[in-house]
FINU-554450 format. One record per residue (C-alpha): z, y, x; chain. Coordinates in Angstrom, 2 decimals, padded with zeros to 5 digits. Last residue first. Layout:
// residues N
<site zz="Z" yy="Y" xx="X" mol="A"/>
...
***
This chain:
// residues 95
<site zz="-008.73" yy="-027.03" xx="066.85" mol="A"/>
<site zz="-006.59" yy="-025.66" xx="070.11" mol="A"/>
<site zz="-003.38" yy="-027.73" xx="069.60" mol="A"/>
<site zz="-005.44" yy="-030.90" xx="069.48" mol="A"/>
<site zz="-008.49" yy="-030.59" xx="071.46" mol="A"/>
<site zz="-005.47" yy="-029.01" xx="073.73" mol="A"/>
<site zz="-003.71" yy="-032.81" xx="074.17" mol="A"/>
<site zz="-006.62" yy="-034.29" xx="074.39" mol="A"/>
<site zz="-007.45" yy="-032.00" xx="077.39" mol="A"/>
<site zz="-003.92" yy="-032.18" xx="078.96" mol="A"/>
<site zz="-004.50" yy="-036.44" xx="078.27" mol="A"/>
<site zz="-008.25" yy="-036.45" xx="080.13" mol="A"/>
<site zz="-006.92" yy="-034.15" xx="082.57" mol="A"/>
<site zz="-004.63" yy="-036.84" xx="084.17" mol="A"/>
<site zz="-006.39" yy="-040.02" xx="083.22" mol="A"/>
<site zz="-009.00" yy="-038.33" xx="085.79" mol="A"/>
<site zz="-006.19" yy="-037.06" xx="088.05" mol="A"/>
<site zz="-004.95" yy="-040.24" xx="088.19" mol="A"/>
<site zz="-008.29" yy="-041.67" xx="089.03" mol="A"/>
<site zz="-009.12" yy="-039.61" xx="092.38" mol="A"/>
<site zz="-005.24" yy="-039.34" xx="093.45" mol="A"/>
<site zz="-004.80" yy="-043.56" xx="093.10" mol="A"/>
<site zz="-007.39" yy="-045.08" xx="095.01" mol="A"/>
<site zz="-008.00" yy="-041.31" xx="096.63" mol="A"/>
<site zz="-004.88" yy="-042.57" xx="099.08" mol="A"/>
<site zz="-001.72" yy="-041.03" xx="098.91" mol="A"/>
<site zz="000.30" yy="-043.31" xx="097.77" mol="A"/>
<site zz="-001.57" yy="-046.78" xx="097.08" mol="A"/>
<site zz="001.34" yy="-049.16" xx="096.57" mol="A"/>
<site zz="003.89" yy="-046.82" xx="095.46" mol="A"/>
<site zz="001.20" yy="-045.53" xx="093.15" mol="A"/>
<site zz="000.07" yy="-048.80" xx="091.57" mol="A"/>
<site zz="003.87" yy="-049.76" xx="090.90" mol="A"/>
<site zz="004.07" yy="-046.99" xx="089.61" mol="A"/>
<site zz="001.34" yy="-047.03" xx="087.12" mol="A"/>
<site zz="002.59" yy="-050.11" xx="086.06" mol="A"/>
<site zz="006.65" yy="-050.07" xx="085.44" mol="A"/>
<site zz="005.02" yy="-046.23" xx="083.42" mol="A"/>
<site zz="002.63" yy="-048.27" xx="081.07" mol="A"/>
<site zz="005.17" yy="-051.52" xx="080.79" mol="A"/>
<site zz="008.03" yy="-048.47" xx="079.43" mol="A"/>
<site zz="005.02" yy="-047.26" xx="077.95" mol="A"/>
<site zz="004.28" yy="-049.69" xx="075.61" mol="A"/>
<site zz="007.24" yy="-048.89" xx="073.76" mol="A"/>
<site zz="007.81" yy="-045.51" xx="073.20" mol="A"/>
<site zz="004.24" yy="-045.49" xx="072.28" mol="A"/>
<site zz="004.31" yy="-048.32" xx="070.02" mol="A"/>
<site zz="001.40" yy="-050.08" xx="068.18" mol="A"/>
<site zz="001.37" yy="-052.90" xx="071.33" mol="A"/>
<site zz="004.74" yy="-053.05" xx="071.51" mol="A"/>
<site zz="005.20" yy="-053.60" xx="067.34" mol="A"/>
<site zz="001.50" yy="-056.33" xx="068.08" mol="A"/>
<site zz="004.13" yy="-058.36" xx="070.40" mol="A"/>
<site zz="007.13" yy="-057.78" xx="068.58" mol="A"/>
<site zz="005.95" yy="-059.53" xx="065.26" mol="A"/>
<site zz="005.25" yy="-058.14" xx="062.10" mol="A"/>
<site zz="001.45" yy="-057.64" xx="061.92" mol="A"/>
<site zz="001.32" yy="-061.04" xx="062.76" mol="A"/>
<site zz="001.37" yy="-063.27" xx="066.31" mol="A"/>
<site zz="-002.66" yy="-063.72" xx="067.00" mol="A"/>
<site zz="-003.83" yy="-061.47" xx="064.13" mol="A"/>
<site zz="-001.19" yy="-058.73" xx="065.51" mol="A"/>
<site zz="-002.39" yy="-059.40" xx="068.76" mol="A"/>
<site zz="-006.14" yy="-059.18" xx="067.87" mol="A"/>
<site zz="-006.24" yy="-056.35" xx="065.83" mol="A"/>
<site zz="-004.45" yy="-054.43" xx="068.44" mol="A"/>
<site zz="-007.29" yy="-055.05" xx="070.80" mol="A"/>
<site zz="-009.83" yy="-054.72" xx="068.46" mol="A"/>
<site zz="-008.49" yy="-051.07" xx="067.86" mol="A"/>
<site zz="-007.94" yy="-050.15" xx="071.82" mol="A"/>
<site zz="-011.04" yy="-048.19" xx="071.53" mol="A"/>
<site zz="-009.67" yy="-046.29" xx="068.61" mol="A"/>
<site zz="-006.98" yy="-045.07" xx="070.28" mol="A"/>
<site zz="-003.35" yy="-045.15" xx="068.99" mol="A"/>
<site zz="-001.63" yy="-047.66" xx="070.87" mol="A"/>
<site zz="-003.14" yy="-048.27" xx="074.16" mol="A"/>
<site zz="-005.45" yy="-045.76" xx="074.87" mol="A"/>
<site zz="-002.10" yy="-042.89" xx="074.36" mol="A"/>
<site zz="-000.42" yy="-045.30" xx="076.45" mol="A"/>
<site zz="-003.17" yy="-045.34" xx="078.97" mol="A"/>
<site zz="-003.59" yy="-041.19" xx="078.79" mol="A"/>
<site zz="001.15" yy="-041.23" xx="079.25" mol="A"/>
<site zz="000.99" yy="-043.44" xx="081.67" mol="A"/>
<site zz="-001.90" yy="-042.00" xx="083.98" mol="A"/>
<site zz="-001.05" yy="-037.84" xx="082.92" mol="A"/>
<site zz="002.96" yy="-039.36" xx="084.70" mol="A"/>
<site zz="001.44" yy="-041.02" xx="087.61" mol="A"/>
<site zz="-000.42" yy="-037.49" xx="087.90" mol="A"/>
<site zz="003.04" yy="-035.55" xx="087.28" mol="A"/>
<site zz="005.22" yy="-037.45" xx="089.81" mol="A"/>
<site zz="002.04" yy="-037.37" xx="092.48" mol="A"/>
<site zz="002.31" yy="-033.78" xx="092.06" mol="A"/>
<site zz="005.81" yy="-033.75" xx="092.91" mol="A"/>
<site zz="005.19" yy="-035.78" xx="096.06" mol="A"/>
<site zz="006.76" yy="-039.54" xx="096.36" mol="A"/>
***
């Protein structure tokens, strides 16, 4: 794994974790989990905790990276998601 691939995987992990745990677009998903398992359940905590969710997201991203190393099928979406995450961080910092 190259440094570039590692950094792209890091960006993807950050972006997907943020989407899952904080973004409004996934609020319905988080609500469904809370409705099904309860607000105080471990499942509800998992989808709202960035530290917790990132372990599972990183595992999936690593599997994709290893399966698709050196292909456009990993590089293109990974670049887009990493740039999305960095743009979000920059907008919070610069605004």
